[in-house]
Chimera marker file (.cmm) of the C-alpha trace (Angstrom):
<marker_set name="trace">
<marker id="1" x="-0.131" y="0.019" z="0.170" r="1" g="1" b="0" radius="0.5"/>
<marker id="2" x="1.230" y="3.414" z="-0.845" r="1" g="1" b="0" radius="0.5"/>
<marker id="3" x="0.265" y="6.954" z="0.282" r="1" g="1" b="0" radius="0.5"/>
<marker id="4" x="-1.107" y="7.582" z="-3.200" r="1" g="1" b="0" radius="0.5"/>
<marker id="5" x="-3.623" y="4.906" z="-3.134" r="1" g="1" b="0" radius="0.5"/>
<marker id="6" x="-4.564" y="6.025" z="0.354" r="1" g="1" b="0" radius="0.5"/>
<marker id="7" x="-5.036" y="9.564" z="-0.733" r="1" g="1" b="0" radius="0.5"/>
<marker id="8" x="-7.118" y="8.733" z="-3.643" r="1" g="1" b="0" radius="0.5"/>
<marker id="9" x="-9.508" y="6.316" z="-1.610" r="1" g="1" b="0" radius="0.5"/>
<marker id="10" x="-13.143" y="7.476" z="-1.156" r="1" g="1" b="0" radius="0.5"/>
<marker id="11" x="-14.737" y="7.748" z="1.736" r="1" g="1" b="0" radius="0.5"/>
<marker id="12" x="-16.235" y="4.149" z="1.794" r="1" g="1" b="0" radius="0.5"/>
<marker id="13" x="-13.055" y="2.796" z="0.675" r="1" g="1" b="0" radius="0.5"/>
<marker id="14" x="-10.913" y="4.496" z="3.582" r="1" g="1" b="0" radius="0.5"/>
<marker id="15" x="-13.484" y="3.465" z="6.158" r="1" g="1" b="0" radius="0.5"/>
<marker id="16" x="-13.319" y="-0.311" z="5.026" r="1" g="1" b="0" radius="0.5"/>
<marker id="17" x="-9.895" y="-0.633" z="5.265" r="1" g="1" b="0" radius="0.5"/>
<marker id="18" x="-8.800" y="2.030" z="8.319" r="1" g="1" b="0" radius="0.5"/>
<marker id="19" x="-12.356" y="1.729" z="10.034" r="1" g="1" b="0" radius="0.5"/>
<marker id="20" x="-11.195" y="-0.035" z="13.063" r="1" g="1" b="0" radius="0.5"/>
<marker id="21" x="-7.794" y="1.516" z="13.747" r="1" g="1" b="0" radius="0.5"/>
<marker id="22" x="-9.616" y="2.898" z="17.046" r="1" g="1" b="0" radius="0.5"/>
<marker id="23" x="-11.725" y="-0.214" z="18.228" r="1" g="1" b="0" radius="0.5"/>
<marker id="24" x="-15.505" y="0.258" z="17.024" r="1" g="1" b="0" radius="0.5"/>
<marker id="25" x="-14.815" y="4.159" z="16.597" r="1" g="1" b="0" radius="0.5"/>
<marker id="26" x="-15.296" y="4.517" z="12.790" r="1" g="1" b="0" radius="0.5"/>
<marker id="27" x="-16.406" y="8.032" z="13.185" r="1" g="1" b="0" radius="0.5"/>
<marker id="28" x="-12.765" y="8.753" z="13.965" r="1" g="1" b="0" radius="0.5"/>
<marker id="29" x="-11.648" y="7.232" z="10.698" r="1" g="1" b="0" radius="0.5"/>
<marker id="30" x="-14.501" y="9.227" z="9.013" r="1" g="1" b="0" radius="0.5"/>
<marker id="31" x="-13.214" y="12.515" z="10.619" r="1" g="1" b="0" radius="0.5"/>
<marker id="32" x="-9.460" y="11.491" z="9.675" r="1" g="1" b="0" radius="0.5"/>
<marker id="33" x="-10.330" y="10.662" z="6.118" r="1" g="1" b="0" radius="0.5"/>
<marker id="34" x="-11.442" y="14.518" z="5.596" r="1" g="1" b="0" radius="0.5"/>
<marker id="35" x="-7.816" y="15.582" z="6.325" r="1" g="1" b="0" radius="0.5"/>
<marker id="36" x="-6.373" y="14.066" z="3.163" r="1" g="1" b="0" radius="0.5"/>
<marker id="37" x="-3.947" y="14.204" z="1.563" r="1" g="1" b="0" radius="0.5"/>
<marker id="38" x="-1.470" y="12.595" z="3.951" r="1" g="1" b="0" radius="0.5"/>
<marker id="39" x="2.097" y="12.985" z="3.290" r="1" g="1" b="0" radius="0.5"/>
<marker id="40" x="3.296" y="10.017" z="5.380" r="1" g="1" b="0" radius="0.5"/>
<marker id="41" x="1.875" y="7.174" z="7.487" r="1" g="1" b="0" radius="0.5"/>
<marker id="42" x="2.814" y="8.967" z="10.747" r="1" g="1" b="0" radius="0.5"/>
<marker id="43" x="0.420" y="12.103" z="9.479" r="1" g="1" b="0" radius="0.5"/>
<marker id="44" x="-2.586" y="9.517" z="9.429" r="1" g="1" b="0" radius="0.5"/>
<marker id="45" x="-1.596" y="8.353" z="13.159" r="1" g="1" b="0" radius="0.5"/>
<marker id="46" x="-1.131" y="12.161" z="14.091" r="1" g="1" b="0" radius="0.5"/>
<marker id="47" x="-4.445" y="13.149" z="12.943" r="1" g="1" b="0" radius="0.5"/>
<marker id="48" x="-6.104" y="10.372" z="14.812" r="1" g="1" b="0" radius="0.5"/>
<marker id="49" x="-4.433" y="11.334" z="18.057" r="1" g="1" b="0" radius="0.5"/>
<marker id="50" x="-5.320" y="15.010" z="17.583" r="1" g="1" b="0" radius="0.5"/>
<marker id="51" x="-8.771" y="13.914" z="17.166" r="1" g="1" b="0" radius="0.5"/>
<marker id="52" x="-8.891" y="11.914" z="20.087" r="1" g="1" b="0" radius="0.5"/>
<marker id="53" x="-6.866" y="14.677" z="22.190" r="1" g="1" b="0" radius="0.5"/>
<marker id="54" x="-9.532" y="17.228" z="21.194" r="1" g="1" b="0" radius="0.5"/>
<marker id="55" x="-12.595" y="15.111" z="22.764" r="1" g="1" b="0" radius="0.5"/>
<marker id="56" x="-13.893" y="16.143" z="26.071" r="1" g="1" b="0" radius="0.5"/>
<marker id="57" x="-13.539" y="13.718" z="28.981" r="1" g="1" b="0" radius="0.5"/>
<marker id="58" x="-17.090" y="11.955" z="28.014" r="1" g="1" b="0" radius="0.5"/>
<marker id="59" x="-15.633" y="11.317" z="24.381" r="1" g="1" b="0" radius="0.5"/>
<marker id="60" x="-12.641" y="9.677" z="25.802" r="1" g="1" b="0" radius="0.5"/>
<marker id="61" x="-14.398" y="7.651" z="28.221" r="1" g="1" b="0" radius="0.5"/>
<marker id="62" x="-16.707" y="6.429" z="25.285" r="1" g="1" b="0" radius="0.5"/>
<marker id="63" x="-13.707" y="5.445" z="23.430" r="1" g="1" b="0" radius="0.5"/>
<marker id="64" x="-12.499" y="3.381" z="26.247" r="1" g="1" b="0" radius="0.5"/>
<marker id="65" x="-15.830" y="1.793" z="26.544" r="1" g="1" b="0" radius="0.5"/>
<marker id="66" x="-16.297" y="0.602" z="22.782" r="1" g="1" b="0" radius="0.5"/>
<marker id="67" x="-12.959" y="-1.829" z="24.100" r="1" g="1" b="0" radius="0.5"/>
<marker id="68" x="-13.797" y="-5.357" z="24.820" r="1" g="1" b="0" radius="0.5"/>
<marker id="69" x="-12.924" y="-6.738" z="28.452" r="1" g="1" b="0" radius="0.5"/>
<marker id="70" x="-9.898" y="-8.812" z="27.831" r="1" g="1" b="0" radius="0.5"/>
<marker id="71" x="-10.255" y="-12.588" z="27.431" r="1" g="1" b="0" radius="0.5"/>
<marker id="72" x="-14.259" y="-11.726" z="28.530" r="1" g="1" b="0" radius="0.5"/>
<marker id="73" x="-17.345" y="-12.820" z="26.927" r="1" g="1" b="0" radius="0.5"/>
<marker id="74" x="-16.862" y="-11.473" z="23.407" r="1" g="1" b="0" radius="0.5"/>
<marker id="75" x="-13.772" y="-13.591" z="23.156" r="1" g="1" b="0" radius="0.5"/>
<marker id="76" x="-15.496" y="-16.496" z="24.293" r="1" g="1" b="0" radius="0.5"/>
<marker id="77" x="-18.718" y="-15.836" z="22.157" r="1" g="1" b="0" radius="0.5"/>
<marker id="78" x="-16.506" y="-15.126" z="19.094" r="1" g="1" b="0" radius="0.5"/>
<marker id="79" x="-17.946" y="-11.553" z="18.692" r="1" g="1" b="0" radius="0.5"/>
<marker id="80" x="-14.930" y="-9.626" z="19.147" r="1" g="1" b="0" radius="0.5"/>
<marker id="81" x="-13.511" y="-7.822" z="16.181" r="1" g="1" b="0" radius="0.5"/>
<marker id="82" x="-11.221" y="-9.406" z="14.136" r="1" g="1" b="0" radius="0.5"/>
<marker id="83" x="-8.122" y="-7.179" z="15.048" r="1" g="1" b="0" radius="0.5"/>
<marker id="84" x="-9.097" y="-7.788" z="18.647" r="1" g="1" b="0" radius="0.5"/>
<marker id="85" x="-9.289" y="-11.186" z="18.365" r="1" g="1" b="0" radius="0.5"/>
<marker id="86" x="-5.834" y="-11.628" z="16.645" r="1" g="1" b="0" radius="0.5"/>
<marker id="87" x="-4.487" y="-9.187" z="19.341" r="1" g="1" b="0" radius="0.5"/>
<marker id="88" x="-5.960" y="-11.093" z="22.259" r="1" g="1" b="0" radius="0.5"/>
<marker id="89" x="-4.691" y="-14.504" z="20.801" r="1" g="1" b="0" radius="0.5"/>
<marker id="90" x="-1.117" y="-13.344" z="20.481" r="1" g="1" b="0" radius="0.5"/>
<marker id="91" x="-1.016" y="-12.083" z="23.922" r="1" g="1" b="0" radius="0.5"/>
<marker id="92" x="-1.745" y="-15.597" z="24.899" r="1" g="1" b="0" radius="0.5"/>
<marker id="93" x="-5.506" y="-14.632" z="26.439" r="1" g="1" b="0" radius="0.5"/>
<marker id="94" x="-7.092" y="-17.349" z="24.386" r="1" g="1" b="0" radius="0.5"/>
<marker id="95" x="-4.988" y="-20.208" z="26.410" r="1" g="1" b="0" radius="0.5"/>
<marker id="96" x="-5.491" y="-18.906" z="29.874" r="1" g="1" b="0" radius="0.5"/>
<marker id="97" x="-5.714" y="-21.575" z="32.715" r="1" g="1" b="0" radius="0.5"/>
<marker id="98" x="-8.852" y="-21.610" z="34.570" r="1" g="1" b="0" radius="0.5"/>
<marker id="99" x="-7.068" y="-19.924" z="37.394" r="1" g="1" b="0" radius="0.5"/>
<marker id="100" x="-5.786" y="-16.861" z="35.406" r="1" g="1" b="0" radius="0.5"/>
<marker id="101" x="-9.195" y="-16.627" z="33.640" r="1" g="1" b="0" radius="0.5"/>
<marker id="102" x="-10.833" y="-16.319" z="36.933" r="1" g="1" b="0" radius="0.5"/>
<marker id="103" x="-8.013" y="-13.649" z="38.054" r="1" g="1" b="0" radius="0.5"/>
<marker id="104" x="-8.558" y="-11.651" z="34.915" r="1" g="1" b="0" radius="0.5"/>
<marker id="105" x="-12.394" y="-11.590" z="35.269" r="1" g="1" b="0" radius="0.5"/>
<marker id="106" x="-12.192" y="-10.572" z="38.589" r="1" g="1" b="0" radius="0.5"/>
<marker id="107" x="-9.660" y="-7.905" z="38.198" r="1" g="1" b="0" radius="0.5"/>
<marker id="108" x="-11.740" y="-6.582" z="34.953" r="1" g="1" b="0" radius="0.5"/>
<marker id="109" x="-14.915" y="-6.628" z="37.095" r="1" g="1" b="0" radius="0.5"/>
<marker id="110" x="-13.123" y="-4.353" z="39.723" r="1" g="1" b="0" radius="0.5"/>
<marker id="111" x="-11.433" y="-2.222" z="37.208" r="1" g="1" b="0" radius="0.5"/>
<marker id="112" x="-14.941" y="-1.234" z="35.584" r="1" g="1" b="0" radius="0.5"/>
<marker id="113" x="-16.556" y="-0.901" z="39.055" r="1" g="1" b="0" radius="0.5"/>
<marker id="114" x="-13.977" y="1.611" z="39.978" r="1" g="1" b="0" radius="0.5"/>
<marker id="115" x="-13.540" y="3.537" z="36.488" r="1" g="1" b="0" radius="0.5"/>
<marker id="116" x="-16.726" y="2.998" z="34.449" r="1" g="1" b="0" radius="0.5"/>
<marker id="117" x="-14.851" y="1.660" z="31.547" r="1" g="1" b="0" radius="0.5"/>
<marker id="118" x="-12.977" y="-1.580" z="30.654" r="1" g="1" b="0" radius="0.5"/>
<marker id="119" x="-9.022" y="-1.975" z="31.191" r="1" g="1" b="0" radius="0.5"/>
<marker id="120" x="-7.309" y="-1.373" z="28.000" r="1" g="1" b="0" radius="0.5"/>
<marker id="121" x="-3.779" y="-2.319" z="27.019" r="1" g="1" b="0" radius="0.5"/>
<marker id="122" x="-2.359" y="-2.751" z="23.719" r="1" g="1" b="0" radius="0.5"/>
<marker id="123" x="-2.441" y="-6.609" z="24.000" r="1" g="1" b="0" radius="0.5"/>
<marker id="124" x="-0.023" y="-6.861" z="20.839" r="1" g="1" b="0" radius="0.5"/>
<marker id="125" x="2.535" y="-5.287" z="23.026" r="1" g="1" b="0" radius="0.5"/>
<marker id="126" x="1.991" y="-7.619" z="25.837" r="1" g="1" b="0" radius="0.5"/>
<marker id="127" x="1.475" y="-11.065" z="27.091" r="1" g="1" b="0" radius="0.5"/>
<marker id="128" x="-0.864" y="-12.445" z="29.514" r="1" g="1" b="0" radius="0.5"/>
<marker id="129" x="1.485" y="-12.133" z="32.639" r="1" g="1" b="0" radius="0.5"/>
<marker id="130" x="2.452" y="-8.432" z="31.506" r="1" g="1" b="0" radius="0.5"/>
<marker id="131" x="-1.425" y="-7.920" z="31.247" r="1" g="1" b="0" radius="0.5"/>
<marker id="132" x="-2.308" y="-9.397" z="34.577" r="1" g="1" b="0" radius="0.5"/>
<marker id="133" x="0.532" y="-7.263" z="36.235" r="1" g="1" b="0" radius="0.5"/>
<marker id="134" x="-0.308" y="-4.058" z="34.495" r="1" g="1" b="0" radius="0.5"/>
<marker id="135" x="-4.216" y="-4.688" z="35.379" r="1" g="1" b="0" radius="0.5"/>
<marker id="136" x="-3.126" y="-4.984" z="39.084" r="1" g="1" b="0" radius="0.5"/>
<marker id="137" x="-1.298" y="-2.106" z="39.180" r="1" g="1" b="0" radius="0.5"/>
<marker id="138" x="-3.331" y="0.392" z="37.162" r="1" g="1" b="0" radius="0.5"/>
<marker id="139" x="-6.344" y="-0.504" z="39.548" r="1" g="1" b="0" radius="0.5"/>
<marker id="140" x="-4.466" y="1.557" z="41.791" r="1" g="1" b="0" radius="0.5"/>
<marker id="141" x="-4.588" y="4.652" z="39.636" r="1" g="1" b="0" radius="0.5"/>
<marker id="142" x="-6.819" y="7.513" z="40.391" r="1" g="1" b="0" radius="0.5"/>
<marker id="143" x="-9.537" y="8.124" z="37.736" r="1" g="1" b="0" radius="0.5"/>
<marker id="144" x="-8.417" y="10.636" z="35.847" r="1" g="1" b="0" radius="0.5"/>
<marker id="145" x="-4.580" y="9.191" z="35.553" r="1" g="1" b="0" radius="0.5"/>
<marker id="146" x="-6.484" y="5.816" z="34.403" r="1" g="1" b="0" radius="0.5"/>
<marker id="147" x="-8.091" y="7.816" z="31.691" r="1" g="1" b="0" radius="0.5"/>
<marker id="148" x="-4.988" y="9.360" z="30.295" r="1" g="1" b="0" radius="0.5"/>
<marker id="149" x="-3.166" y="5.995" z="30.438" r="1" g="1" b="0" radius="0.5"/>
<marker id="150" x="-6.240" y="4.138" z="28.949" r="1" g="1" b="0" radius="0.5"/>
<marker id="151" x="-6.204" y="6.620" z="26.138" r="1" g="1" b="0" radius="0.5"/>
<marker id="152" x="-2.550" y="6.333" z="25.526" r="1" g="1" b="0" radius="0.5"/>
<marker id="153" x="-3.006" y="2.362" z="25.242" r="1" g="1" b="0" radius="0.5"/>
<marker id="154" x="-5.591" y="3.317" z="22.541" r="1" g="1" b="0" radius="0.5"/>
<marker id="155" x="-3.271" y="5.483" z="20.645" r="1" g="1" b="0" radius="0.5"/>
<marker id="156" x="-0.596" y="2.455" z="20.721" r="1" g="1" b="0" radius="0.5"/>
<marker id="157" x="-3.486" y="0.138" z="19.608" r="1" g="1" b="0" radius="0.5"/>
<marker id="158" x="-4.049" y="2.437" z="16.646" r="1" g="1" b="0" radius="0.5"/>
<marker id="159" x="-0.434" y="2.661" z="15.855" r="1" g="1" b="0" radius="0.5"/>
<marker id="160" x="0.224" y="-1.066" z="15.563" r="1" g="1" b="0" radius="0.5"/>
<marker id="161" x="-3.126" y="-1.701" z="13.703" r="1" g="1" b="0" radius="0.5"/>
<marker id="162" x="-2.013" y="1.030" z="11.091" r="1" g="1" b="0" radius="0.5"/>
<marker id="163" x="1.217" y="-0.798" z="10.779" r="1" g="1" b="0" radius="0.5"/>
<marker id="164" x="-0.355" y="-4.140" z="10.327" r="1" g="1" b="0" radius="0.5"/>
<marker id="165" x="-2.548" y="-2.452" z="7.493" r="1" g="1" b="0" radius="0.5"/>
<marker id="166" x="0.380" y="-0.916" z="5.960" r="1" g="1" b="0" radius="0.5"/>
<marker id="167" x="2.706" y="-3.990" z="6.169" r="1" g="1" b="0" radius="0.5"/>
<marker id="168" x="0.231" y="-6.689" z="4.833" r="1" g="1" b="0" radius="0.5"/>
<marker id="169" x="-0.663" y="-4.152" z="2.071" r="1" g="1" b="0" radius="0.5"/>
<marker id="170" x="-4.133" y="-4.346" z="2.429" r="1" g="1" b="0" radius="0.5"/>
<marker id="171" x="-5.751" y="-4.335" z="-1.037" r="1" g="1" b="0" radius="0.5"/>
<marker id="172" x="-7.043" y="-0.972" z="-2.142" r="1" g="1" b="0" radius="0.5"/>
<marker id="173" x="-10.534" y="-1.700" z="-3.466" r="1" g="1" b="0" radius="0.5"/>
<marker id="174" x="-11.453" y="-0.219" z="-6.826" r="1" g="1" b="0" radius="0.5"/>
<marker id="175" x="-13.412" y="2.845" z="-6.888" r="1" g="1" b="0" radius="0.5"/>
<marker id="176" x="-16.968" y="2.321" z="-6.298" r="1" g="1" b="0" radius="0.5"/>
<link id1="1" id2="2" r="1" g="1" b="0" radius="0.2"/>
<link id1="2" id2="3" r="1" g="1" b="0" radius="0.2"/>
<link id1="3" id2="4" r="1" g="1" b="0" radius="0.2"/>
<link id1="4" id2="5" r="1" g="1" b="0" radius="0.2"/>
<link id1="5" id2="6" r="1" g="1" b="0" radius="0.2"/>
<link id1="6" id2="7" r="1" g="1" b="0" radius="0.2"/>
<link id1="7" id2="8" r="1" g="1" b="0" radius="0.2"/>
<link id1="8" id2="9" r="1" g="1" b="0" radius="0.2"/>
<link id1="9" id2="10" r="1" g="1" b="0" radius="0.2"/>
<link id1="10" id2="11" r="1" g="1" b="0" radius="0.2"/>
<link id1="11" id2="12" r="1" g="1" b="0" radius="0.2"/>
<link id1="12" id2="13" r="1" g="1" b="0" radius="0.2"/>
<link id1="13" id2="14" r="1" g="1" b="0" radius="0.2"/>
<link id1="14" id2="15" r="1" g="1" b="0" radius="0.2"/>
<link id1="15" id2="16" r="1" g="1" b="0" radius="0.2"/>
<link id1="16" id2="17" r="1" g="1" b="0" radius="0.2"/>
<link id1="17" id2="18" r="1" g="1" b="0" radius="0.2"/>
<link id1="18" id2="19" r="1" g="1" b="0" radius="0.2"/>
<link id1="19" id2="20" r="1" g="1" b="0" radius="0.2"/>
<link id1="20" id2="21" r="1" g="1" b="0" radius="0.2"/>
<link id1="21" id2="22" r="1" g="1" b="0" radius="0.2"/>
<link id1="22" id2="23" r="1" g="1" b="0" radius="0.2"/>
<link id1="23" id2="24" r="1" g="1" b="0" radius="0.2"/>
<link id1="24" id2="25" r="1" g="1" b="0" radius="0.2"/>
<link id1="25" id2="26" r="1" g="1" b="0" radius="0.2"/>
<link id1="26" id2="27" r="1" g="1" b="0" radius="0.2"/>
<link id1="27" id2="28" r="1" g="1" b="0" radius="0.2"/>
<link id1="28" id2="29" r="1" g="1" b="0" radius="0.2"/>
<link id1="29" id2="30" r="1" g="1" b="0" radius="0.2"/>
<link id1="30" id2="31" r="1" g="1" b="0" radius="0.2"/>
<link id1="31" id2="32" r="1" g="1" b="0" radius="0.2"/>
<link id1="32" id2="33" r="1" g="1" b="0" radius="0.2"/>
<link id1="33" id2="34" r="1" g="1" b="0" radius="0.2"/>
<link id1="34" id2="35" r="1" g="1" b="0" radius="0.2"/>
<link id1="35" id2="36" r="1" g="1" b="0" radius="0.2"/>
<link id1="36" id2="37" r="1" g="1" b="0" radius="0.2"/>
<link id1="37" id2="38" r="1" g="1" b="0" radius="0.2"/>
<link id1="38" id2="39" r="1" g="1" b="0" radius="0.2"/>
<link id1="39" id2="40" r="1" g="1" b="0" radius="0.2"/>
<link id1="40" id2="41" r="1" g="1" b="0" radius="0.2"/>
<link id1="41" id2="42" r="1" g="1" b="0" radius="0.2"/>
<link id1="42" id2="43" r="1" g="1" b="0" radius="0.2"/>
<link id1="43" id2="44" r="1" g="1" b="0" radius="0.2"/>
<link id1="44" id2="45" r="1" g="1" b="0" radius="0.2"/>
<link id1="45" id2="46" r="1" g="1" b="0" radius="0.2"/>
<link id1="46" id2="47" r="1" g="1" b="0" radius="0.2"/>
<link id1="47" id2="48" r="1" g="1" b="0" radius="0.2"/>
<link id1="48" id2="49" r="1" g="1" b="0" radius="0.2"/>
<link id1="49" id2="50" r="1" g="1" b="0" radius="0.2"/>
<link id1="50" id2="51" r="1" g="1" b="0" radius="0.2"/>
<link id1="51" id2="52" r="1" g="1" b="0" radius="0.2"/>
<link id1="52" id2="53" r="1" g="1" b="0" radius="0.2"/>
<link id1="53" id2="54" r="1" g="1" b="0" radius="0.2"/>
<link id1="54" id2="55" r="1" g="1" b="0" radius="0.2"/>
<link id1="55" id2="56" r="1" g="1" b="0" radius="0.2"/>
<link id1="56" id2="57" r="1" g="1" b="0" radius="0.2"/>
<link id1="57" id2="58" r="1" g="1" b="0" radius="0.2"/>
<link id1="58" id2="59" r="1" g="1" b="0" radius="0.2"/>
<link id1="59" id2="60" r="1" g="1" b="0" radius="0.2"/>
<link id1="60" id2="61" r="1" g="1" b="0" radius="0.2"/>
<link id1="61" id2="62" r="1" g="1" b="0" radius="0.2"/>
<link id1="62" id2="63" r="1" g="1" b="0" radius="0.2"/>
<link id1="63" id2="64" r="1" g="1" b="0" radius="0.2"/>
<link id1="64" id2="65" r="1" g="1" b="0" radius="0.2"/>
<link id1="65" id2="66" r="1" g="1" b="0" radius="0.2"/>
<link id1="66" id2="67" r="1" g="1" b="0" radius="0.2"/>
<link id1="67" id2="68" r="1" g="1" b="0" radius="0.2"/>
<link id1="68" id2="69" r="1" g="1" b="0" radius="0.2"/>
<link id1="69" id2="70" r="1" g="1" b="0" radius="0.2"/>
<link id1="70" id2="71" r="1" g="1" b="0" radius="0.2"/>
<link id1="71" id2="72" r="1" g="1" b="0" radius="0.2"/>
<link id1="72" id2="73" r="1" g="1" b="0" radius="0.2"/>
<link id1="73" id2="74" r="1" g="1" b="0" radius="0.2"/>
<link id1="74" id2="75" r="1" g="1" b="0" radius="0.2"/>
<link id1="75" id2="76" r="1" g="1" b="0" radius="0.2"/>
<link id1="76" id2="77" r="1" g="1" b="0" radius="0.2"/>
<link id1="77" id2="78" r="1" g="1" b="0" radius="0.2"/>
<link id1="78" id2="79" r="1" g="1" b="0" radius="0.2"/>
<link id1="79" id2="80" r="1" g="1" b="0" radius="0.2"/>
<link id1="80" id2="81" r="1" g="1" b="0" radius="0.2"/>
<link id1="81" id2="82" r="1" g="1" b="0" radius="0.2"/>
<link id1="82" id2="83" r="1" g="1" b="0" radius="0.2"/>
<link id1="83" id2="84" r="1" g="1" b="0" radius="0.2"/>
<link id1="84" id2="85" r="1" g="1" b="0" radius="0.2"/>
<link id1="85" id2="86" r="1" g="1" b="0" radius="0.2"/>
<link id1="86" id2="87" r="1" g="1" b="0" radius="0.2"/>
<link id1="87" id2="88" r="1" g="1" b="0" radius="0.2"/>
<link id1="88" id2="89" r="1" g="1" b="0" radius="0.2"/>
<link id1="89" id2="90" r="1" g="1" b="0" radius="0.2"/>
<link id1="90" id2="91" r="1" g="1" b="0" radius="0.2"/>
<link id1="91" id2="92" r="1" g="1" b="0" radius="0.2"/>
<link id1="92" id2="93" r="1" g="1" b="0" radius="0.2"/>
<link id1="93" id2="94" r="1" g="1" b="0" radius="0.2"/>
<link id1="94" id2="95" r="1" g="1" b="0" radius="0.2"/>
<link id1="95" id2="96" r="1" g="1" b="0" radius="0.2"/>
<link id1="96" id2="97" r="1" g="1" b="0" radius="0.2"/>
<link id1="97" id2="98" r="1" g="1" b="0" radius="0.2"/>
<link id1="98" id2="99" r="1" g="1" b="0" radius="0.2"/>
<link id1="99" id2="100" r="1" g="1" b="0" radius="0.2"/>
<link id1="100" id2="101" r="1" g="1" b="0" radius="0.2"/>
<link id1="101" id2="102" r="1" g="1" b="0" radius="0.2"/>
<link id1="102" id2="103" r="1" g="1" b="0" radius="0.2"/>
<link id1="103" id2="104" r="1" g="1" b="0" radius="0.2"/>
<link id1="104" id2="105" r="1" g="1" b="0" radius="0.2"/>
<link id1="105" id2="106" r="1" g="1" b="0" radius="0.2"/>
<link id1="106" id2="107" r="1" g="1" b="0" radius="0.2"/>
<link id1="107" id2="108" r="1" g="1" b="0" radius="0.2"/>
<link id1="108" id2="109" r="1" g="1" b="0" radius="0.2"/>
<link id1="109" id2="110" r="1" g="1" b="0" radius="0.2"/>
<link id1="110" id2="111" r="1" g="1" b="0" radius="0.2"/>
<link id1="111" id2="112" r="1" g="1" b="0" radius="0.2"/>
<link id1="112" id2="113" r="1" g="1" b="0" radius="0.2"/>
<link id1="113" id2="114" r="1" g="1" b="0" radius="0.2"/>
<link id1="114" id2="115" r="1" g="1" b="0" radius="0.2"/>
<link id1="115" id2="116" r="1" g="1" b="0" radius="0.2"/>
<link id1="116" id2="117" r="1" g="1" b="0" radius="0.2"/>
<link id1="117" id2="118" r="1" g="1" b="0" radius="0.2"/>
<link id1="118" id2="119" r="1" g="1" b="0" radius="0.2"/>
<link id1="119" id2="120" r="1" g="1" b="0" radius="0.2"/>
<link id1="120" id2="121" r="1" g="1" b="0" radius="0.2"/>
<link id1="121" id2="122" r="1" g="1" b="0" radius="0.2"/>
<link id1="122" id2="123" r="1" g="1" b="0" radius="0.2"/>
<link id1="123" id2="124" r="1" g="1" b="0" radius="0.2"/>
<link id1="124" id2="125" r="1" g="1" b="0" radius="0.2"/>
<link id1="125" id2="126" r="1" g="1" b="0" radius="0.2"/>
<link id1="126" id2="127" r="1" g="1" b="0" radius="0.2"/>
<link id1="127" id2="128" r="1" g="1" b="0" radius="0.2"/>
<link id1="128" id2="129" r="1" g="1" b="0" radius="0.2"/>
<link id1="129" id2="130" r="1" g="1" b="0" radius="0.2"/>
<link id1="130" id2="131" r="1" g="1" b="0" radius="0.2"/>
<link id1="131" id2="132" r="1" g="1" b="0" radius="0.2"/>
<link id1="132" id2="133" r="1" g="1" b="0" radius="0.2"/>
<link id1="133" id2="134" r="1" g="1" b="0" radius="0.2"/>
<link id1="134" id2="135" r="1" g="1" b="0" radius="0.2"/>
<link id1="135" id2="136" r="1" g="1" b="0" radius="0.2"/>
<link id1="136" id2="137" r="1" g="1" b="0" radius="0.2"/>
<link id1="137" id2="138" r="1" g="1" b="0" radius="0.2"/>
<link id1="138" id2="139" r="1" g="1" b="0" radius="0.2"/>
<link id1="139" id2="140" r="1" g="1" b="0" radius="0.2"/>
<link id1="140" id2="141" r="1" g="1" b="0" radius="0.2"/>
<link id1="141" id2="142" r="1" g="1" b="0" radius="0.2"/>
<link id1="142" id2="143" r="1" g="1" b="0" radius="0.2"/>
<link id1="143" id2="144" r="1" g="1" b="0" radius="0.2"/>
<link id1="144" id2="145" r="1" g="1" b="0" radius="0.2"/>
<link id1="145" id2="146" r="1" g="1" b="0" radius="0.2"/>
<link id1="146" id2="147" r="1" g="1" b="0" radius="0.2"/>
<link id1="147" id2="148" r="1" g="1" b="0" radius="0.2"/>
<link id1="148" id2="149" r="1" g="1" b="0" radius="0.2"/>
<link id1="149" id2="150" r="1" g="1" b="0" radius="0.2"/>
<link id1="150" id2="151" r="1" g="1" b="0" radius="0.2"/>
<link id1="151" id2="152" r="1" g="1" b="0" radius="0.2"/>
<link id1="152" id2="153" r="1" g="1" b="0" radius="0.2"/>
<link id1="153" id2="154" r="1" g="1" b="0" radius="0.2"/>
<link id1="154" id2="155" r="1" g="1" b="0" radius="0.2"/>
<link id1="155" id2="156" r="1" g="1" b="0" radius="0.2"/>
<link id1="156" id2="157" r="1" g="1" b="0" radius="0.2"/>
<link id1="157" id2="158" r="1" g="1" b="0" radius="0.2"/>
<link id1="158" id2="159" r="1" g="1" b="0" radius="0.2"/>
<link id1="159" id2="160" r="1" g="1" b="0" radius="0.2"/>
<link id1="160" id2="161" r="1" g="1" b="0" radius="0.2"/>
<link id1="161" id2="162" r="1" g="1" b="0" radius="0.2"/>
<link id1="162" id2="163" r="1" g="1" b="0" radius="0.2"/>
<link id1="163" id2="164" r="1" g="1" b="0" radius="0.2"/>
<link id1="164" id2="165" r="1" g="1" b="0" radius="0.2"/>
<link id1="165" id2="166" r="1" g="1" b="0" radius="0.2"/>
<link id1="166" id2="167" r="1" g="1" b="0" radius="0.2"/>
<link id1="167" id2="168" r="1" g="1" b="0" radius="0.2"/>
<link id1="168" id2="169" r="1" g="1" b="0" radius="0.2"/>
<link id1="169" id2="170" r="1" g="1" b="0" radius="0.2"/>
<link id1="170" id2="171" r="1" g="1" b="0" radius="0.2"/>
<link id1="171" id2="172" r="1" g="1" b="0" radius="0.2"/>
<link id1="172" id2="173" r="1" g="1" b="0" radius="0.2"/>
<link id1="173" id2="174" r="1" g="1" b="0" radius="0.2"/>
<link id1="174" id2="175" r="1" g="1" b="0" radius="0.2"/>
<link id1="175" id2="176" r="1" g="1" b="0" radius="0.2"/>
</marker_set>
């Protein structure tokens, strides 16, 4: 994939390819499309981050609420997005022992009760041990610090998803 192809995509094409770079938030991708042309892939990422940073607290919390629980109900029911499914599998969350699963479920529940949104971490840059450790540590944060940390992780997820799209050379659909 090259920037010329990205810049020439119509709205639907852009959304088809980049629509889930922020989990279940295609509105962000839609807003970024209007900022074309892009000079670099980093510029695409920068525009996403600028959009997220410009949101009020409630908008940032909304982005976090779009994320699934790690190794949660959506994973076991098969309803995760393709990207989340791959990321959780790569982090080892599909092969937890029953004890690890119970611990993660308990920590996820405590986290959501305390902060009002799911625990978000870039699973692709983690493994199950790091995730459990980080979740335990971040439960100690105050809500404003955790909101910032969660959004920082969303940006990391966006970064790796953009890299994946770019590196695998997602086919660019022909014009509709």
